[in-house]
N, CA and C atoms as an extended XYZ file, in Angstrom:
252
Properties=species:S:1:pos:R:3:atomname:S:1:resname:S:1:resid:I:1 pbc="F F F"
N       -17.338      -22.651      -21.086 N   UNK     1
C       -17.398      -22.814      -19.650 CA  UNK     1
C       -16.000      -23.037      -19.064 C   UNK     1
N       -15.218      -23.934      -19.673 N   UNK     2
C       -13.875      -24.214      -19.172 CA  UNK     2
C       -12.988      -22.979      -19.298 C   UNK     2
N       -13.220      -22.194      -20.352 N   UNK     3
C       -12.417      -20.997      -20.553 CA  UNK     3
C       -12.643      -20.003      -19.418 C   UNK     3
N       -13.888      -19.837      -18.967 N   UNK     4
C       -14.214      -18.924      -17.871 CA  UNK     4
C       -13.565      -19.371      -16.561 C   UNK     4
N       -13.504      -20.675      -16.341 N   UNK     5
C       -12.885      -21.214      -15.135 CA  UNK     5
C       -11.397      -20.886      -15.125 C   UNK     5
N       -10.730      -21.074      -16.278 N   UNK     6
C        -9.304      -20.790      -16.370 CA  UNK     6
C        -9.027      -19.296      -16.192 C   UNK     6
N        -9.879      -18.453      -16.734 N   UNK     7
C        -9.723      -17.015      -16.572 CA  UNK     7
C        -9.896      -16.634      -15.097 C   UNK     7
N       -10.889      -17.206      -14.446 N   UNK     8
C       -11.119      -16.934      -13.023 CA  UNK     8
C        -9.956      -17.384      -12.161 C   UNK     8
N        -9.418      -18.566      -12.443 N   UNK     9
C        -8.267      -19.067      -11.695 CA  UNK     9
C        -7.051      -18.172      -11.935 C   UNK     9
N        -6.848      -17.743      -13.166 N   UNK    10
C        -5.731      -16.856      -13.492 CA  UNK    10
C        -5.822      -15.539      -12.755 C   UNK    10
N        -7.008      -14.966      -12.685 N   UNK    11
C        -7.201      -13.703      -11.968 CA  UNK    11
C        -6.959      -13.898      -10.477 C   UNK    11
N        -7.454      -14.995       -9.917 N   UNK    12
C        -7.259      -15.278       -8.488 CA  UNK    12
C        -5.776      -15.436       -8.168 C   UNK    12
N        -5.045      -16.145       -9.022 N   UNK    13
C        -3.611      -16.331       -8.812 CA  UNK    13
C        -2.889      -14.988       -8.898 C   UNK    13
N        -3.264      -14.136       -9.836 N   UNK    14
C        -2.632      -12.825       -9.979 CA  UNK    14
C        -2.894      -11.947       -8.755 C   UNK    14
N        -4.106      -11.986       -8.227 N   UNK    15
C        -4.448      -11.182       -7.050 CA  UNK    15
C        -3.660      -11.671       -5.835 C   UNK    15
N        -3.589      -12.980       -5.648 N   UNK    16
C        -2.838      -13.530       -4.515 CA  UNK    16
C        -1.355      -13.174       -4.637 C   UNK    16
N        -0.804      -13.287       -5.832 N   UNK    17
C         0.615      -12.947       -6.045 CA  UNK    17
C         0.863      -11.465       -5.755 C   UNK    17
N        -0.047      -10.602       -6.181 N   UNK    18
C         0.106       -9.166       -5.929 CA  UNK    18
C         0.049       -8.867       -4.434 C   UNK    18
N        -0.864       -9.503       -3.715 N   UNK    19
C        -0.972       -9.281       -2.277 CA  UNK    19
C         0.257       -9.798       -1.534 C   UNK    19
N         0.775      -10.943       -1.933 N   UNK    20
C         1.987      -11.475       -1.315 CA  UNK    20
C         3.187      -10.567       -1.584 C   UNK    20
N         3.282      -10.047       -2.791 N   UNK    21
C         4.378       -9.141       -3.134 CA  UNK    21
C         4.293       -7.855       -2.320 C   UNK    21
N         3.109       -7.303       -2.189 N   UNK    22
C         2.914       -6.094       -1.399 CA  UNK    22
C         3.269       -6.343        0.061 C   UNK    22
N         2.827       -7.467        0.596 N   UNK    23
C         3.146       -7.812        1.981 CA  UNK    23
C         4.639       -7.957        2.199 C   UNK    23
N         5.326       -8.614        1.275 N   UNK    24
C         6.777       -8.778        1.398 CA  UNK    24
C         7.485       -7.434        1.320 C   UNK    24
N         7.021       -6.545        0.452 N   UNK    25
C         7.625       -5.221        0.309 CA  UNK    25
C         7.446       -4.411        1.593 C   UNK    25
N         6.246       -4.436        2.164 N   UNK    26
C         5.995       -3.695        3.398 CA  UNK    26
C         6.785       -4.281        4.561 C   UNK    26
N         6.876       -5.602        4.636 N   UNK    27
C         7.596       -6.270        5.727 CA  UNK    27
C         9.099       -6.003        5.662 C   UNK    27
N         9.630       -5.881        4.463 N   UNK    28
C        11.072       -5.685        4.304 CA  UNK    28
C        11.519       -4.278        4.674 C   UNK    28
N        10.585       -3.344        4.759 N   UNK    29
C        10.939       -1.970        5.103 CA  UNK    29
C        11.324       -1.144        3.895 C   UNK    29
N        11.156       -1.672        2.705 N   UNK    30
C        11.460       -0.897        1.500 CA  UNK    30
C        10.586        0.340        1.469 C   UNK    30
N        11.158        1.401        1.047 N   UNK    31
C        10.411        2.642        0.994 CA  UNK    31
C        10.483        3.425        2.294 C   UNK    31
N        11.087        2.856        3.324 N   UNK    32
C        11.232        3.558        4.599 CA  UNK    32
C        12.398        4.533        4.517 C   UNK    32
N        12.264        5.605        5.242 N   UNK    33
C        13.357        6.568        5.345 CA  UNK    33
C        13.841        6.525        6.792 C   UNK    33
N        15.120        6.277        6.974 N   UNK    34
C        15.711        6.239        8.301 CA  UNK    34
C        16.337        7.591        8.601 C   UNK    34
N        16.093        8.075        9.809 N   UNK    35
C        16.653        9.344       10.252 CA  UNK    35
C        17.623        9.085       11.400 C   UNK    35
N        18.694        9.857       11.441 N   UNK    36
C        19.743        9.698       12.444 CA  UNK    36
C        19.898       11.005       13.207 C   UNK    36
N        20.135       10.874       14.524 N   UNK    37
C        20.339       12.045       15.361 CA  UNK    37
C        21.407       11.745       16.396 C   UNK    37
N        21.905       12.773       17.014 N   UNK    38
C        22.861       12.616       18.108 CA  UNK    38
C        22.202       13.174       19.356 C   UNK    38
N        22.233       12.404       20.433 N   UNK    39
C        21.591       12.818       21.673 CA  UNK    39
C        22.333       14.025       22.258 C   UNK    39
N        21.556       15.036       22.598 N   UNK    40
C        22.083       16.245       23.227 CA  UNK    40
C        21.363       16.379       24.569 C   UNK    40
N        22.055       16.041       25.662 N   UNK    41
C        21.419       16.028       26.979 CA  UNK    41
C        20.956       17.397       27.458 C   UNK    41
N        21.419       18.453       26.840 N   UNK    42
C        20.939       19.777       27.233 CA  UNK    42
C        19.542       20.055       26.646 C   UNK    42
N        19.055       19.200       25.759 N   UNK    43
C        17.753       19.403       25.112 CA  UNK    43
C        16.663       18.502       25.688 C   UNK    43
N        16.906       17.875       26.853 N   UNK    44
C        15.905       17.005       27.458 CA  UNK    44
C        14.879       17.860       28.188 C   UNK    44
N        13.639       17.433       28.164 N   UNK    45
C        12.567       18.161       28.836 CA  UNK    45
C        11.716       17.168       29.617 C   UNK    45
N        11.238       17.610       30.782 N   UNK    46
C        10.350       16.751       31.548 CA  UNK    46
C         8.973       16.824       30.901 C   UNK    46
N         8.445       15.673       30.553 N   UNK    47
C         7.171       15.636       29.846 CA  UNK    47
C         5.993       15.416       30.764 C   UNK    47
N         4.845       15.804       30.272 N   UNK    48
C         3.603       15.543       30.986 CA  UNK    48
C         3.045       14.221       30.462 C   UNK    48
N         2.200       13.558       31.226 N   UNK    49
C         1.603       12.327       30.724 CA  UNK    49
C         0.891       12.574       29.391 C   UNK    49
N         1.167       11.710       28.446 N   UNK    50
C         0.548       11.782       27.110 CA  UNK    50
C         0.870       13.097       26.417 C   UNK    50
N         2.103       13.523       26.522 N   UNK    51
C         2.543       14.790       25.924 CA  UNK    51
C         3.025       14.578       24.487 C   UNK    51
N         2.389       13.639       23.781 N   UNK    52
C         2.771       13.377       22.405 CA  UNK    52
C         3.874       12.350       22.268 C   UNK    52
N         4.370       11.837       23.402 N   UNK    53
C         5.426       10.837       23.374 CA  UNK    53
C         4.785        9.470       23.525 C   UNK    53
N         5.130        8.561       22.659 N   UNK    54
C         4.572        7.219       22.734 CA  UNK    54
C         5.228        6.496       23.900 C   UNK    54
N         4.431        6.045       24.845 N   UNK    55
C         4.924        5.391       26.047 CA  UNK    55
C         4.710        3.889       25.902 C   UNK    55
N         5.707        3.202       25.326 N   UNK    56
C         5.574        1.779       25.040 CA  UNK    56
C         5.855        0.926       26.282 C   UNK    56
N         6.763        1.354       27.159 N   UNK    57
C         7.170        0.503       28.256 CA  UNK    57
C         6.871        1.112       29.616 C   UNK    57
N         6.262        2.232       29.657 N   UNK    58
C         5.961        2.876       30.928 CA  UNK    58
C         7.169        3.630       31.453 C   UNK    58
N         6.912        4.671       32.203 N   UNK    59
C         7.995        5.405       32.820 CA  UNK    59
C         8.733        6.363       31.907 C   UNK    59
N         8.225        6.670       30.737 N   UNK    60
C         8.880        7.611       29.824 CA  UNK    60
C         8.452        9.018       30.211 C   UNK    60
N         9.089        9.562       31.250 N   UNK    61
C         8.648       10.850       31.760 CA  UNK    61
C         9.458       12.023       31.214 C   UNK    61
N        10.427       11.765       30.360 N   UNK    62
C        11.222       12.813       29.730 CA  UNK    62
C        11.129       12.682       28.220 C   UNK    62
N        11.371       13.773       27.535 N   UNK    63
C        11.338       13.706       26.077 CA  UNK    63
C        12.453       14.560       25.479 C   UNK    63
N        12.888       14.171       24.330 N   UNK    64
C        13.857       14.909       23.533 CA  UNK    64
C        13.159       15.388       22.269 C   UNK    64
N        13.453       16.576       21.841 N   UNK    65
C        13.071       17.065       20.522 CA  UNK    65
C        14.354       17.525       19.859 C   UNK    65
N        14.777       16.767       18.844 N   UNK    66
C        16.091       16.987       18.229 CA  UNK    66
C        15.976       16.976       16.708 C   UNK    66
N        16.897       17.650       16.026 N   UNK    67
C        16.933       17.529       14.561 CA  UNK    67
C        17.525       16.168       14.192 C   UNK    67
N        16.960       15.557       13.175 N   UNK    68
C        17.460       14.278       12.673 CA  UNK    68
C        17.641       14.416       11.167 C   UNK    68
N        18.532       13.612       10.605 N   UNK    69
C        18.875       13.730        9.188 CA  UNK    69
C        18.800       12.367        8.504 C   UNK    69
N        18.299       12.359        7.274 N   UNK    70
C        18.289       11.132        6.479 CA  UNK    70
C        19.642       10.982        5.800 C   UNK    70
N        19.847        9.855        5.140 N   UNK    71
C        21.101        9.628        4.419 CA  UNK    71
C        21.305       10.648        3.297 C   UNK    71
N        20.210       11.208        2.795 N   UNK    72
C        20.287       12.206        1.727 CA  UNK    72
C        20.410       13.622        2.270 C   UNK    72
N        20.476       13.763        3.600 N   UNK    73
C        20.637       15.074        4.203 CA  UNK    73
C        19.342       15.812        4.479 C   UNK    73
N        18.221       15.134        4.352 N   UNK    74
C        16.932       15.760        4.634 CA  UNK    74
C        16.783       15.888        6.153 C   UNK    74
N        16.497       17.107        6.617 N   UNK    75
C        16.368       17.353        8.053 CA  UNK    75
C        14.911       17.248        8.471 C   UNK    75
N        14.705       16.660        9.653 N   UNK    76
C        13.367       16.522       10.214 CA  UNK    76
C        13.507       16.592       11.728 C   UNK    76
N        12.604       17.294       12.386 N   UNK    77
C        12.637       17.368       13.835 CA  UNK    77
C        11.833       16.198       14.400 C   UNK    77
N        12.428       15.439       15.323 N   UNK    78
C        11.755       14.278       15.904 CA  UNK    78
C        11.644       14.459       17.408 C   UNK    78
N        10.631       13.844       17.985 N   UNK    79
C        10.422       13.829       19.434 CA  UNK    79
C        10.304       12.379       19.875 C   UNK    79
N        11.037       12.031       20.922 N   UNK    80
C        10.960       10.674       21.452 CA  UNK    80
C        11.143       10.702       22.956 C   UNK    80
N        10.687        9.659       23.620 N   UNK    81
C        10.702        9.607       25.061 CA  UNK    81
C        11.914        8.903       25.635 C   UNK    81
N        12.174        9.192       26.900 N   UNK    82
C        13.259        8.546       27.638 CA  UNK    82
C        12.830        8.414       29.095 C   UNK    82
N        13.359        7.405       29.751 N   UNK    83
C        12.976        7.197       31.151 CA  UNK    83
C        13.766        8.089       32.092 C   UNK    83
N        14.975        8.464       31.696 N   UNK    84
C        15.767        9.390       32.505 CA  UNK    84
C        16.872        9.981       31.676 C   UNK    84
């Protein structure tokens, strides 16, 4: 009986430790890929409401679609909003 209790406690501690480790890894941003771009004002477009641009603060009526690059040189096209 005591052996089963110790095994159960050990498993519970291992699960909690694994969840805490996963949470810390996700919170730290590990595994994220950062992309960098240079703003080109000739590539701005007037957007329509809900045109795929996330409007976090309101008033994002313009959007840019630009090439962005990771530190390893991986290219990706990104779209983001701007107020003007």
